[in-house]
C-alpha positions, 0 to 999 in steps of 0.5 A: 776478572771482568766488569759487566754493565746492565740496564736497570729500570726501578719503578714505584709500586705501591709502598715499595719499589720494583727493580729489574733487568730486562737482559736477566729477567728471564733468569730471575733478574728482578728485585724489591726494596722499600725505597729506591736505594734499597731496590737498586742495592738489591738488584745489583745483588741479584744481577751479580748472582745471575751473572755468576751462575751463568758463567759458572754453568758455562752459559752465554751472557746476554748480548745486552751486557757491555763486558770489559776487562777493566772495572767500571765506575757507573755515575748518574748525574 
């Protein structure tokens, strides 16, 4: 198992929040949520699905990703 870290941008958009992953936007790496937390939860799942699909197809993972063999924990303070 490997861990990949991707940069995600979250912005308010009228009454919802838009989240997207620049490295995966061409593969559908975007999501929405009614709250910022919901948008982040949704984009996390989208990124997981996109990366899983890329790996199962044998496609290259975008170079913007940080990939490690060890699990990662991200903390924003």
